[in-house]
VEXGU-239839 format. One line per 10 residues: number of its first residue (from 1); their letters; for each residue x, y, z of N, C-alpha, C, O. Coordinates in steps of 0.001 Angstrom, whole numbers. Example, Ala and Ser with C-alpha at 12.3 -4.5 7.8 and 13.67 -1.06 7.14 Angstrom:
<nodes>
1) AS) 13190:-5690:7800:12300:-4500:7800:13200:-3300:7800:14236:-3319:8465; 12850:-2250:7080:13670:-1060:7140:12900:30:7870:13409:1138:8039
</nodes>
This chain:
<nodes>
1) MEEWVTTRLL) 842:-1184:0:0:0:0:885:1244:0:1779:1369:837; 644:2153:-921:1445:3361:-1036:1090:4343:68:-31:4351:576; 2067:5174:432:1857:6157:1482:1088:7362:947:1107:7668:-246; 418:8025:1868:-320:9232:1507:669:10391:1292:1672:10524:1994; 343:11214:300:1112:12427:26:303:13617:532:-853:13790:148; 899:14425:1381:187:15543:2004:469:16846:1247:1610:17153:903; -598:17596:1001:-494:18902:349:-1277:19908:1180:-2456:19695:1463; -624:21012:1576:-1282:22051:2366:-1975:23040:1445:-1397:23500:460; -3228:23363:1777:-4018:24324:1013:-4364:25511:1902:-4433:25386:3125; -4579:26663:1273:-4994:27850:2007:-6422:27679:2510:-7224:26961:1912
11) RDARMHTFYG) -6724:28346:3610:-8035:28163:4222:-9166:28677:3358:-10302:28225:3504; -8886:29620:2452:-9934:30142:1576:-9932:29476:197:-10580:29978:-722; -9212:28346:30:-9150:27650:-1268:-10475:26944:-1568:-11057:26293:-700; -10919:27082:-2763:-12150:26424:-3206:-11877:25278:-4192:-12765:24462:-4440; -10689:25206:-4744:-10309:24138:-5674:-8788:24009:-5688:-8054:24907:-5275; -8351:22856:-6179:-6907:22617:-6259:-6642:21605:-7379:-7384:20639:-7560; -5586:21854:-8105:-5171:20968:-9201:-3876:20267:-8818:-2904:20898:-8402; -3889:18923:-8970:-2704:18116:-8678:-1965:17844:-9985:-2559:17437:-10984; -677:18076:-9953:150:17848:-11124:1116:16689:-10863:1345:16277:-9727; 1664:16190:-11960:2663:15122:-11841:2068:13754:-11559:2762:12859:-11076
21) LNCGTSYEFS) 814:13591:-11853:184:12277:-11640:475:11364:-12833:778:11825:-13934; 374:10094:-12588:617:9116:-13661:-605:9009:-14561:-1738:9229:-14132; -349:8669:-15814:-1420:8540:-16810:-2202:7252:-16581:-1628:6191:-16337; -3533:7372:-16665:-4383:6190:-16542:-4278:5505:-15204:-4340:4278:-15135; -4120:6267:-14136:-3915:5696:-12805:-5007:6197:-11867:-5446:7343:-11964; -5442:5327:-10958:-6474:5680:-9980:-5828:6249:-8719:-4777:5787:-8276; -6486:7267:-8151:-5991:7912:-6935:-7145:8074:-5960:-8311:8096:-6353; -6791:8190:-4637:-7740:8471:-3581:-7370:9794:-2910:-6198:10098:-2691; -8406:10566:-2592:-8199:11880:-1990:-9022:11971:-698:-10172:11536:-642; -8406:12540:322:-9073:12735:1609:-8659:14107:2165:-7540:14559:1922
31) ILAYNDVGQS) -9545:14758:2899:-9313:16106:3407:-9363:16101:4938:-10213:15457:5553; -8423:16840:5526:-8412:17088:6972:-8382:18605:7194:-7689:19345:6496; -9135:19025:8160:-9191:20461:8501:-8437:20725:9810:-8472:19905:10729; -7761:21869:9887:-6978:22236:11073:-7459:23582:11603:-7873:24450:10835; -7401:23749:12933:-7622:25033:13594:-6719:25116:14819:-5796:24315:14973; -6989:26096:15697:-6124:26282:16863:-6220:25127:17856:-5291:24881:18624; -7338:24430:17836:-7529:23323:18779:-6826:22064:18295:-6281:21311:19102; -6833:21828:16988:-6238:20611:16457:-6785:20275:15075:-7304:21141:14370; -6659:18994:14696:-7109:18566:13376:-8373:17726:13486:-8644:17089:14503; -9125:17751:12411:-10361:16961:12360:-10055:15531:11925:-8942:15172:11540
41) LPSNAAEAKT) -11101:14759:12014:-10985:13393:11469:-10940:13462:9947:-11514:14382:9365; -10267:12505:9278:-10216:12536:7802:-11593:12272:7199:-12382:11477:7712; -11846:12949:6120:-13108:12746:5417:-13095:11409:4679:-12062:10751:4552; -14278:11033:4198:-14346:9816:3380:-13508:9994:2118:-13484:11068:1516; -12812:8905:1724:-11908:8985:577:-12716:9075:-710:-13696:8355:-899; -12284:9973:-1588:-12877:10109:-2917:-11892:9578:-3950:-10714:9935:-3936; -12386:8711:-4861:-11507:8070:-5845:-11658:8745:-7199:-12761:9097:-7617; -10540:8918:-7870:-10529:9521:-9207:-9410:8863:-10020:-8402:8421:-9470; -9609:8807:-11336:-8635:8181:-12219:-8270:9154:-13330:-9137:9813:-13905; -7000:9234:-13619:-6542:10067:-14726:-6829:9373:-16055:-7006:8156:-16108
51) KGAAPSSPSQ) -6870:10144:-17096:-7183:9599:-18413:-6015:8771:-18938:-4852:9006:-18608; -6376:7780:-19779:-5356:6933:-20382:-5633:5463:-20123:-6377:5100:-19212; -5009:4619:-20954:-5188:3170:-20836:-3888:2479:-21227:-2931:3106:-21682; -3894:1161:-21032:-2722:370:-21397:-2569:336:-22914:-3547:569:-23625; -1374:54:-23430:-1163:23:-24872:-2013:-1060:-25550:-2425:-2033:-24919; -2262:-866:-26845:-3008:-1833:-27664:-2084:-2362:-28753:-1365:-1602:-29401; -2114:-3688:-28944:-1216:-4315:-29912:-1729:-4142:-31339:-2942:-4116:-31550; -842:-4022:-32318:-1251:-3904:-33722:-1428:-5273:-34354:-1170:-6296:-33719; -1867:-5291:-35599:-1980:-6538:-36346:-594:-7023:-36760:360:-6246:-36797; -492:-8306:-37068:794:-8882:-37458:1294:-8273:-38764:2488:-8019:-38918
61) HAFIRINVTS) 379:-8039:-39700:778:-7491:-40996:1395:-6103:-40840:2329:-5757:-41562; 874:-5299:-39894:1410:-3955:-39715:2671:-3940:-38857:3517:-3060:-39013; 2801:-4910:-37952:3895:-4877:-36985:5165:-5571:-37486:6268:-5118:-37179; 5032:-6663:-38254:6183:-7492:-38613:6431:-7425:-40124:5500:-7550:-40920; 7677:-7229:-40504:8117:-7321:-41892:9065:-8517:-41977:10110:-8539:-41328; 8689:-9506:-42781:9394:-10786:-42795:10355:-10842:-43977:10036:-10396:-45079; 11560:-11407:-43720:12569:-11626:-44755:13021:-13080:-44693:12394:-13902:-44024; 14105:-13393:-45387:14588:-14773:-45432:15202:-15177:-44105:14859:-16229:-43565; 16105:-14360:-43567:16799:-14688:-42309:16572:-13647:-41235:17305:-13618:-40247; 15577:-12794:-41399:15361:-11745:-40399:13922:-11246:-40463:13211:-11458:-41446
71) VTLHFTEWDS) 13511:-10572:-39380:12225:-9881:-39336:12454:-8508:-38712:13341:-8333:-37876; 11649:-7543:-39126:11750:-6187:-38605:10455:-5838:-37874:9362:-6005:-38413; 10594:-5350:-36634:9454:-4991:-35802:9271:-3475:-35828:10234:-2724:-35678; 8027:-3033:-36021:7709:-1611:-36093:6900:-1233:-34853:5697:-1482:-34783; 7588:-620:-33864:6942:-269:-32608:6003:920:-32744:5132:1123:-31898; 6168:1680:-33765:5291:2839:-33935:3860:2423:-34264:2953:3252:-34194; 3639:1167:-34618:2294:686:-34920:1479:388:-33662:276:146:-33753; 2108:402:-32509:1386:181:-31256:619:1436:-30877:1099:2553:-31072; -584:1242:-30330:-1391:2343:-29810:-1016:2554:-28347:-1120:1630:-27540; -587:3748:-28006:-98:4017:-26649:-1215:4101:-25623:-937:4076:-24424
81) GSCPVSFFVV) -2493:4201:-26057:-3600:4331:-25119:-3654:5688:-24450:-4136:5813:-23324; -3156:6716:-25144:-3097:8105:-24636:-2108:8264:-23494:-2062:9312:-22850; -1316:7226:-23240:-248:7305:-22248:1060:6900:-22935:1092:5861:-23595; 2099:7651:-22811:3352:7301:-23485:3844:5915:-23067:3814:5557:-21890; 4302:5140:-24066:4843:3816:-23788:6206:3968:-23123:7064:4718:-23590; 6382:3260:-22056:7639:3351:-21307:8729:2504:-21964:9849:2982:-22144; 8422:1258:-22325:9418:374:-22943:8708:-842:-23519:7527:-1071:-23258; 9459:-1632:-24322:8989:-2891:-24905:9932:-4003:-24462:11129:-3787:-24269; 9358:-5214:-24304:10136:-6429:-24042:9813:-7415:-25156:8647:-7725:-25396; 10862:-7916:-25848:10682:-8781:-27017:11439:-10085:-26794:12594:-10078:-26368
91) KYKPEITQDW) 10785:-11195:-27084:11434:-12509:-27080:10823:-13373:-28172:9679:-13167:-28576; 11608:-14354:-28648:11149:-15209:-29751:11760:-16593:-29591:12680:-16788:-28797; 11238:-17553:-30354:11774:-18923:-30365:11256:-19646:-31589:10189:-19302:-32096; 11991:-20651:-32085:11424:-21522:-33128:10205:-22260:-32561:10157:-22564:-31369; 9260:-22535:-33389:8001:-23104:-32909:8171:-24494:-32339:7359:-24921:-31518; 9218:-25224:-32756:9387:-26613:-32318:10202:-26710:-31024:10448:-27813:-30538; 10618:-25585:-30468:11404:-25608:-29230:10601:-24984:-28096:9537:-24401:-28304; 11156:-25127:-26865:10494:-24608:-25666:11196:-23373:-25098:10583:-22605:-24357; 12429:-23180:-25422:13218:-22107:-24817:13080:-20810:-25621:13215:-20791:-26845; 12804:-19727:-24884:12675:-18410:-25500:14031:-17707:-25513:14869:-17896:-24632
101) TIINDRIFPR) 14208:-16892:-26546:15390:-16029:-26646:14954:-14594:-26411:14172:-14041:-27185; 15465:-13987:-25334:15095:-12609:-24995:16073:-11668:-25706:17285:-11744:-25503; 15538:-10798:-26525:16392:-9881:-27283:17017:-8856:-26354:18230:-8648:-26356; 16167:-8222:-25559:16652:-7179:-24650:15592:-7018:-23558:14394:-7157:-23803; 16064:-6725:-22358:15115:-6529:-21265:14176:-5369:-21559:12992:-5431:-21230; 14684:-4333:-22163:13876:-3146:-22454:14343:-2520:-23768:15525:-2259:-23990; 13348:-2298:-24620:13572:-1534:-25844:12720:-281:-25730:11496:-366:-25623; 13355:873:-25753:12641:2116:-25486:11993:2649:-26767:12464:2375:-27871; 10914:3408:-26610:10144:3860:-27771:10909:4788:-28714:10506:4961:-29864; 11989:5376:-28253:12746:6241:-29147:13360:5453:-30303:13790:6032:-31301
111) QPTYKINNLT) 13395:4149:-30162:13863:3289:-31251:12628:2765:-31976:12006:1821:-31489; 12247:3333:-33113:10965:2995:-33751:10908:1585:-34321:9829:997:-34396; 12043:1033:-34720:12060:-326:-35292:13172:-1138:-34636:14128:-609:-34067; 12992:-2459:-34748:14031:-3357:-34255:14079:-4562:-35195:13043:-5102:-35583; 15321:-4983:-35561:15501:-6075:-36516:16102:-7285:-35811:17130:-7190:-35141; 15427:-8436:-35981:15911:-9705:-35435:16597:-10450:-36564:15979:-10751:-37585; 17874:-10747:-36381:18665:-11396:-37426:18943:-12858:-37083:18518:-13381:-36053; 19688:-13496:-38008:20185:-14870:-37839:19042:-15885:-37673:19151:-16811:-36870; 17985:-15718:-38406:16882:-16683:-38408:17089:-17704:-39512:17823:-17452:-40468; 16448:-18851:-39382:16554:-19925:-40366:15503:-19725:-41455:14343:-19453:-41146
121) PATWYELRVR) 15893:-19857:-42731:14907:-19677:-43807:13808:-20746:-43743:14033:-21870:-43295; 12651:-20369:-44189:11495:-21274:-44291:11229:-21997:-42966:11036:-23213:-42952; 11218:-21267:-41874:11031:-21842:-40541:9976:-21031:-39795:9920:-19805:-39890; 9133:-21764:-39042:8098:-21109:-38234:8696:-20660:-36909:9476:-21376:-36283; 8305:-19437:-36492:8754:-18846:-35231:7550:-18296:-34469:6507:-17972:-35036; 7754:-18208:-33145:6785:-17541:-32284:7440:-16302:-31691:8601:-16327:-31283; 6670:-15218:-31652:7165:-13938:-31168:6233:-13421:-30077:5013:-13450:-30237; 6802:-12949:-28969:6023:-12404:-27859:6572:-11022:-27500:7763:-10852:-27237; 5657:-10032:-27499:6043:-8645:-27246:5163:-8094:-26124:3947:-8286:-26120; 5800:-7408:-25174:5066:-6763:-24083:5377:-5269:-24086:6536:-4856:-24090
131) AQNDAGSTEA) 4309:-4471:-24084:4450:-3012:-24045:3960:-2496:-22701:2934:-2953:-22195; 4688:-1544:-22118:4396:-1041:-20779:4262:476:-20813:5059:1172:-21441; 3209:986:-20106:3092:2410:-19835:2568:2598:-18413:2450:1626:-17668; 2256:3823:-18032:1821:4086:-16655:483:3428:-16329:214:3115:-15169; -354:3218:-17338:-1682:2640:-17100:-1641:1123:-16984:-2577:530:-16449; -603:491:-17460:-514:-962:-17388:329:-1516:-18522:1057:-779:-19187; 225:-2817:-18736:1019:-3476:-19778:119:-4352:-20629:-938:-4800:-20185; 555:-4590:-21859:-172:-5446:-22795:829:-6395:-23442:1896:-5977:-23889; 469:-7688:-23486:1332:-8703:-24085:624:-9304:-25291:-557:-9644:-25224; 1352:-9431:-26389:789:-9956:-27634:1690:-11044:-28182:2915:-10943:-28124
141) DYSFVTLPVP) 1055:-12110:-28726:1776:-13230:-29334:1558:-13221:-30845:458:-12946:-31325; 2613:-13524:-31577:2558:-13590:-33032:3251:-14868:-33484:4132:-15393:-32803; 2837:-15353:-34639:3445:-16535:-35247:3712:-16231:-36714:2823:-15775:-37434; 4944:-16488:-37154:5318:-16156:-38537:6296:-17202:-39059:6878:-17959:-38283; 6472:-17239:-40375:7412:-18125:-41039:8316:-17291:-41925:7856:-16440:-42686; 9591:-17546:-41813:10552:-16823:-42644:10448:-17289:-44094:9959:-18382:-44380; 10917:-16435:-45001:10837:-16740:-46428:11891:-17777:-46816:12947:-17844:-46187; 11622:-18580:-47837:12626:-19542:-48297:13734:-18846:-49090:13576:-17718:-49557; 14841:-19541:-49223:15953:-19019:-50006:15555:-19002:-51471:15060:-20014:-51969; 15745:-17916:-52175:15359:-17862:-53593:16088:-18916:-54413:17295:-19112:-54265
151) GQPSSTVRFS) 15351:-19581:-55265:15926:-20605:-56130:16009:-21973:-55506:16409:-22921:-56181; 15654:-22119:-54256:15682:-23415:-53584:14258:-23843:-53246:13419:-23005:-52916; 13980:-25155:-53327:12629:-25622:-52977:12356:-25364:-51503:13206:-25598:-50643; 11184:-24891:-51239:10807:-24586:-49854:9961:-25714:-49283:9115:-26295:-49963; 10214:-25999:-48028:9423:-27009:-47308:9111:-26461:-45924:9693:-26880:-44923; 8200:-25536:-45891:7828:-24902:-44618:6796:-25760:-43920:5604:-25450:-43909; 7285:-26857:-43331:6409:-27755:-42586:6287:-27233:-41163:7283:-26871:-40536; 5068:-27197:-40662:4822:-26641:-39333:4777:-27772:-38327:3928:-28658:-38429; 5666:-27755:-37370:5727:-28767:-36336:5301:-28151:-35005:5391:-26943:-34789; 4848:-29007:-34150:4483:-28566:-32806:5044:-29551:-31805:4785:-30752:-31888
161) SVPFYTNLSI) 5822:-29036:-30846:6426:-29895:-29832:5483:-30190:-28685:5783:-31044:-27850; 4362:-29514:-28620:3402:-29716:-27522:2414:-30802:-27920:1768:-30679:-28961; 2274:-31865:-27127:1284:-32905:-27465:-116:-32324:-27522:-470:-31423:-26763; -908:-32868:-28450:-2245:-32313:-28647:-3125:-32506:-27412:-4034:-31712:-27170; -2855:-33573:-26616:-3722:-33828:-25481:-3448:-32872:-24319:-4193:-32866:-23339; -2379:-32057:-24416:-2144:-31036:-23398:-2673:-29668:-23816:-2588:-28699:-23061; -3215:-29603:-25020:-3751:-28344:-25520:-5215:-28237:-25113:-6062:-28959:-25639; -5515:-27338:-24178:-6879:-27214:-23669:-7851:-26746:-24740:-9036:-27078:-24692; -7358:-25976:-25707:-8247:-25510:-26769:-8747:-26650:-27642:-9736:-26495:-28358; -8067:-27805:-27591:-8518:-28987:-28343:-9258:-29950:-27420:-10303:-30489:-27784
171) IVPLAVTCVI) -8710:-30163:-26224:-9273:-31170:-25328:-10641:-30765:-24812:-11553:-31590:-24777; -10805:-29498:-24407:-12078:-29065:-23810:-13239:-29185:-24799:-14257:-29781:-24446; -13137:-28642:-26035:-14255:-28841:-26976:-14512:-30305:-27300:-15659:-30719:-27466; -13415:-31105:-27391:-13591:-32526:-27684:-14324:-33234:-26554:-15213:-34048:-26803; -13957:-32927:-25308:-14626:-33559:-24167:-16090:-33145:-24086:-16959:-33975:-23817; -16364:-31871:-24318:-17760:-31405:-24283:-18576:-32084:-25362:-19719:-32479:-25131; -17979:-32222:-26565:-18688:-32888:-27661:-18986:-34343:-27323:-20082:-34829:-27600; -18020:-35047:-26726:-18235:-36455:-26350:-19343:-36577:-25306:-20191:-37466:-25397; -19336:-35692:-24327:-20380:-35735:-23288:-21752:-35503:-23897:-22714:-36184:-23541; -21850:-34537:-24825:-23135:-34256:-25468:-23595:-35451:-26281:-24770:-35817:-26230
181) LVTVVVVVCS) -22673:-36078:-27043:-23049:-37242:-27854:-23520:-38399:-26977:-24522:-39043:-27287; -22803:-38665:-25882:-23205:-39767:-24987:-24572:-39476:-24381:-25408:-40373:-24271; -24801:-38228:-23988:-26101:-37861:-23411:-27227:-38049:-24411:-28291:-38564:-24069; -26989:-37625:-25660:-28017:-37774:-26700:-28311:-39243:-26961:-29472:-39626:-27099; -27250:-40086:-27030:-27452:-41514:-27286:-28244:-42158:-26152:-29142:-42963:-26399; -27911:-41804:-24901:-28627:-42382:-23753:-30101:-41968:-23767:-30981:-42790:-23511; -30365:-40704:-24065:-31753:-40232:-24094:-32534:-40915:-25206:-33677:-41325:-25001; -31916:-41042:-26404:-32609:-41680:-27527:-32905:-43145:-27220:-34000:-43633:-27501; -31925:-43848:-26642:-32145:-45261:-26298:-33236:-45402:-25236:-34072:-46301:-25321; -33230:-44526:-24248:-34254:-44589:-23201:-35645:-44360:-23772:-36582:-45090:-23449
191) VTCRRHGRRH) -35781:-43339:-24626:-37095:-43048:-25216:-37546:-44194:-26107:-38717:-44574:-26087; -36610:-44756:-26900:-36967:-45865:-27791:-37418:-47083:-27003:-38429:-47697:-27341; -36678:-47442:-25952:-37064:-48599:-25135:-38415:-48366:-24459:-39239:-49277:-24372; -38631:-47158:-23991:-39910:-46866:-23328:-41073:-46980:-24312:-42119:-47537:-23979; -40891:-46457:-25515:-41951:-46564:-26518:-42195:-48013:-26921:-43340:-48431:-27092; -41104:-48787:-27072:-41264:-50200:-27436:-42010:-50955:-26343:-42871:-51785:-26633; -41676:-50663:-25070:-42370:-51334:-23973:-43848:-50985:-23924:-44688:-51849:-23667; -44168:-49716:-24171:-45576:-49318:-24172:-46328:-49991:-25316:-47452:-50455:-25128; -45713:-50047:-26505:-46378:-50673:-27639:-46579:-52165:-27396:-47631:-52711:-27729; -45564:-52835:-26808:-45701:-54253:-26509:-46806:-54490:-25482:-47593:-55427:-25619
201) HRENTIRMQK) -46865:-53642:-24452:-47916:-53775:-23447:-49298:-53548:-24069:-50252:-54249:-23733; -49402:-52579:-24964:-50685:-52301:-25620:-51117:-53481:-26492:-52293:-53847:-26502; -50166:-54079:-27228:-50493:-55233:-28063:-50956:-56412:-27218:-51909:-57099:-27586; -50288:-56657:-26082:-50706:-57759:-25213:-52103:-57517:-24654:-52906:-58445:-24553; -52390:-56271:-24291:-53720:-55953:-23752:-54800:-56177:-24793:-55852:-56740:-24490; -54545:-55734:-26035:-55528:-55904:-27115:-55735:-57381:-27413:-56869:-57804:-27638; -54655:-58189:-27419:-54781:-59614:-27688:-55576:-60318:-26603:-56395:-61187:-26903; -55347:-59958:-25347:-56108:-60575:-24252:-57584:-60188:-24322:-58457:-61013:-24049; -57864:-58939:-24684:-59261:-58522:-24823:-59956:-59294:-25936:-61118:-59681:-25806; -59233:-59515:-27035:-59822:-60289:-28131:-60117:-61718:-27707:-61162:-62270:-28052
211) EVTSESVPMT) -59181:-62329:-26945:-59400:-63707:-26496:-60611:-63787:-25572:-61423:-64704:-25694; -60737:-62841:-24655:-61884:-62846:-23746:-63181:-62635:-24505:-64189:-63263:-24182; -63177:-61769:-25502:-64388:-61500:-26285:-64811:-62710:-27094:-66001:-63000:-27215; -63808:-63436:-27663:-64145:-64607:-28485:-64674:-65756:-27641:-65456:-66563:-28143; -64269:-65861:-26358:-64710:-66973:-25518:-66039:-66687:-24822:-66701:-67640:-24412; -66452:-65483:-24670:-67706:-65168:-23983:-68839:-65009:-24980:-68668:-64443:-26060; -70022:-65528:-24589:-71213:-65454:-25436:-72271:-64664:-24688:-72580:-64993:-23542; -72817:-63664:-25280:-73854:-62886:-24589:-75081:-63730:-24277:-75406:-64659:-25017; -75769:-63406:-23172:-76961:-64129:-22765:-78086:-63956:-23759:-78916:-64854:-23899; -78143:-62840:-24450:-79209:-62628:-25456:-79079:-63620:-26594:-80073:-64070:-27164
221) EVESKPEPTY) -77817:-63960:-26924:-77615:-64931:-28005:-78064:-66318:-27580:-78640:-67072:-28364; -77781:-66647:-26288:-78211:-67966:-25805:-79725:-68046:-25755:-80298:-69070:-26128; -80400:-66967:-25293:-81853:-66989:-25186:-82536:-67002:-26535:-83648:-67513:-26673; -81862:-66433:-27542:-82491:-66350:-28867:-82358:-67619:-29676:-82989:-67746:-30725; -81539:-68579:-29208:-81378:-69821:-29978:-82645:-70669:-29870:-83158:-70836:-28764; -83164:-71204:-30959:-84365:-72057:-30904:-84062:-73402:-30274:-82951:-73925:-30363; -85085:-73941:-29637:-84904:-75245:-29023:-84861:-76326:-30109:-85543:-76217:-31128; -84077:-77339:-29889:-83947:-78384:-30919:-85257:-79163:-31064:-85950:-79397:-30074; -85599:-79564:-32293:-86806:-80365:-32601:-86392:-81759:-32977:-85358:-81969:-33611; -87200:-82701:-32584:-86918:-84117:-32845:-87996:-84658:-33769:-89184:-84488:-33496
231) HTAKEDPYYP) -87605:-85301:-34848:-88524:-85878:-35835:-88765:-87348:-35497:-87831:-88110:-35249; -90037:-87719:-35496:-90405:-89119:-35215:-90627:-89865:-36505:-91114:-89311:-37491; -90274:-91088:-36485:-90460:-91927:-37697:-91939:-92232:-37907:-92676:-92457:-36947; -92369:-92240:-39174:-93758:-92501:-39534:-94037:-93979:-39794:-95192:-94348:-40006; -93000:-94848:-39785:-93234:-96264:-40035:-93980:-96881:-38843:-93969:-96349:-37733; -94609:-97989:-39109:-95310:-98707:-38048:-94317:-99224:-37044:-93238:-99691:-37407; -94675:-99144:-35793:-93732:-99616:-34772:-93502:-101108:-34896:-94371:-101874:-35313; -92339:-101470:-34529:-91947:-102879:-34592:-91929:-103421:-33175:-91237:-102914:-32292; -92702:-104450:-32996:-92800:-105063:-31680:-92330:-106487:-31787:-93054:-107308:-32350; -91209:-106823:-31304:-90776:-108241:-31339:-91602:-109059:-30364:-91844:-108641:-29232
241) SPYATSRIPV) -92009:-110171:-30793:-92859:-111053:-29959:-91995:-111960:-29128:-91092:-112617:-29647; -92258:-112002:-27861:-91468:-112923:-27011:-91881:-114370:-27197:-91211:-115292:-26731; -93024:-114555:-27905:-93501:-115943:-28054:-93107:-116541:-29375:-93468:-117676:-29682; -92377:-115796:-30151:-91987:-116364:-31463:-90799:-117246:-31259:-89665:-116852:-31530; -91050:-118446:-30779:-89950:-119378:-30487:-89983:-120611:-31343:-89107:-121469:-31237; -91043:-120718:-32244:-91133:-121899:-33103:-90071:-121837:-34161:-89776:-120751:-34660; -89508:-122902:-34511:-88459:-122990:-35503:-88880:-124000:-36573:-89347:-125096:-36264; -88712:-123627:-37769:-89003:-124528:-38889:-87842:-124490:-39835:-87120:-123494:-39870; -87633:-125502:-40583:-86548:-125493:-41579:-86818:-124426:-42624:-87953:-123988:-42813; -85750:-124016:-43299:-85859:-123000:-44335:-86753:-123512:-45451:-86651:-124654:-45901
251) CEERSSGGSS) -87679:-122571:-45898:-88597:-122828:-47018:-89544:-123984:-46727:-90139:-124524:-47659; -89707:-124383:-45472:-90640:-125436:-45111:-91993:-124825:-44851:-92087:-123843:-44115; -93038:-125368:-45426:-94401:-124879:-45254:-95192:-125882:-44443:-94905:-127079:-44403; -96203:-125326:-43797:-97079:-126195:-43013:-97964:-127016:-43967:-98224:-126665:-45118; -98382:-128094:-43405:-99177:-129026:-44214:-100509:-128468:-44635:-101149:-128960:-45564; -100925:-127403:-43917:-102216:-126851:-44297:-102149:-126110:-45597:-103176:-125864:-46230; -100908:-125735:-46024:-100769:-125076:-47328:-101120:-123639:-47297:-101266:-123036:-48361; -101270:-123025:-46121:-101597:-121598:-46071:-100441:-120753:-46563:-99284:-121172:-46543; -100773:-119586:-46993:-99740:-118702:-47548:-99076:-117856:-46476:-98049:-117228:-46735; -99636:-117827:-45298:-99047:-117001:-44222:-98951:-117841:-42993:-99748:-118761:-42811
261) TEGHSLSDSK) -98052:-117572:-42186:-97831:-118261:-40919:-97874:-117265:-39800:-97593:-116076:-39952; -98249:-117822:-38647:-98275:-116936:-37473:-96889:-116642:-36986:-96647:-115615:-36351; -96001:-117513:-37269:-94619:-117253:-36863:-93724:-118331:-37366:-94093:-119504:-37313; -92595:-117999:-37840:-91695:-119004:-38333:-90267:-118544:-38130:-90000:-117385:-37810; -89381:-119459:-38318:-87968:-119184:-38086:-87173:-119623:-39274:-87365:-120725:-39788; -86283:-118776:-39717:-85369:-119102:-40800:-84000:-119350:-40199:-83495:-118597:-39366; -83437:-120435:-40664:-82123:-120764:-40098:-81233:-121310:-41183:-81701:-121869:-42175; -79979:-121146:-40985:-79001:-121813:-41853:-78192:-122740:-40986:-78607:-123091:-39882; -77084:-123123:-41462:-76311:-124133:-40738:-75728:-123599:-39438:-75340:-124370:-38561; -75667:-122276:-39316:-75016:-121705:-38128:-75939:-120842:-37286:-75785:-120827:-36065
271) RIYDIPFVVR) -76921:-120101:-37888:-77725:-119145:-37148:-79193:-119483:-37278:-79605:-120089:-38267; -79965:-119111:-36324:-81426:-119264:-36310:-82001:-117893:-36165:-81598:-117161:-35261; -82935:-117501:-37019:-83551:-116184:-37020:-85002:-116320:-36614:-85715:-117150:-37178; -85449:-115561:-35689:-86841:-115516:-35242:-87564:-114452:-36009:-87130:-113301:-36054; -88669:-114827:-36617:-89490:-113878:-37360:-90689:-113564:-36498:-91418:-114472:-36097; -90904:-112319:-36209:-92002:-111964:-35293:-93358:-112182:-35934:-93511:-112239:-37154; -94340:-112300:-35041:-95720:-112427:-35499:-96184:-111146:-36109:-95771:-110056:-35712; -97024:-111282:-37051:-97647:-110124:-37662:-98852:-109737:-36834:-99712:-110560:-36522; -98889:-108474:-36492:-100021:-108012:-35695:-101252:-107941:-36594:-101264:-107246:-37610; -102280:-108676:-36196:-103512:-108722:-36990:-104589:-107888:-36289:-104677:-107806:-35064
281) QVRMKG) -105371:-107296:-37129:-106504:-106539:-36615:-107773:-107389:-36759:-108086:-107867:-37849; -108483:-107569:-35674:-109719:-108391:-35650:-110899:-107450:-35591:-110995:-106588:-34718; -111786:-107636:-36533:-113006:-106822:-36600:-114164:-107667:-36103:-114395:-108781:-36572; -114860:-107130:-35176:-116005:-107828:-34614:-117252:-107522:-35454:-117556:-106375:-35780; -117967:-108630:-35791:-119196:-108486:-36556:-120354:-108424:-35612:-120449:-109196:-34657; -121190:-107542:-35876:-122346:-107402:-34992:-123613:-107863:-35588:-124659:-107797:-34942
</nodes>
């Protein structure tokens, strides 16, 4: 915490201007009053900020001029944010390595350009620049490839020494996408199984209702059925005579020569057949 700076004002002062403040910086102000008895308690602190902001980085096309073995940096393309830039810090490295090369701890704005030499042709590099002023600092990263040697085939292959699985910009979207896909698959399978179960249950219910309907007969149908009728034969009833026990040889006639017999039996060598008496009707003469 910075110490308070005390400034004495005349008792009839109505305003005061502070000079020598930093650009784009916040300050607190408090007032104490004095008299012959002593000093008052400090007033509530009032906060105020001077105009200005941290520097703004330019585009790569405006800031970097690329050659075969060198690049030129143009610091005048940086926006100071209405506060003068105090200094720049520049470092670079080949893209396939981890170690940075710091050009200089501080490059002051009076030097409008800076040239980085001894670069490899047709090679990718990373560049990091930090600009500082009173309001703060801004750091910008750039990536560029040097030009190939004229007349020689160029093979500007871009390599990366960082494994892809350590790159959060790749892993995080990939993980979110996988989670969303798994969630969608689980929801679709759940809905499909639920619909299939409902349809199967509905089919079983309909089949059972059909079976019950086919096996039950309404009482109105039973009552409306006509009663069965039985047809009697119109032929004369046949009454076997228990007294037909006389037996005669086949084709044997009685000595009386009558054409009818009261009862006779036909037999062959194995069976005897009883022929019943003929029922005669007797009419009484009066």
